[in-house]
Phi, psi and omega in degrees: 000326176291324180296318178295315182300318187298319183275325182270330182246004181055042179270154168242137183240145182213133176262121176220171175293155181299328178242039177304127182274160174091355183269125183289149177302142182052040179290323180251158174287319188222156179219133184242124177225085182268118176052051174242323186299323178299342178270349186273146178295325185221089180300327185290323180293320176305305180306316185298334192245006181294125189271049186214156176283332182235141174231134164242126182226156174215145180221154166295138175247051177204161182293128176229346183297329180289339186247344185229104179295344176286333179278132187255347182212147170254137179247145169257167169305308184296307190287333176287317171304317178295316181301313177296316182294354178288341182226333190242150169272125183284117185272322179200163178203146180227158174239132174266127185260140175286137181293141168071002178247337185052035172237143178292143181241322177235132175246133178246133180228137169250119179241149181246132189299139175297151170290000000 
């Protein structure tokens, strides 16, 4: 998919660490963090330093830290939205519903940086 996007839409993609230093604010058009934020020591610091105008991010929205020692934080729909809204205006969001349980398991949010 990345190869097609780069050739058809003249996009550039770069893989970087979440806290890469030396990147200017709003350096990128978009930044993607899928199921990364729950692993970070300081999710708020990450959100505050995303060097992009748009962020697409996802986290589990059910308790996971008790079963997954790599997860440092549990999120709910409400507190993940609140975290994102500290820096981004929510443009859209989606929930993945667990089959047979009718409960949300993953939340995906697209935010645009506040001016």
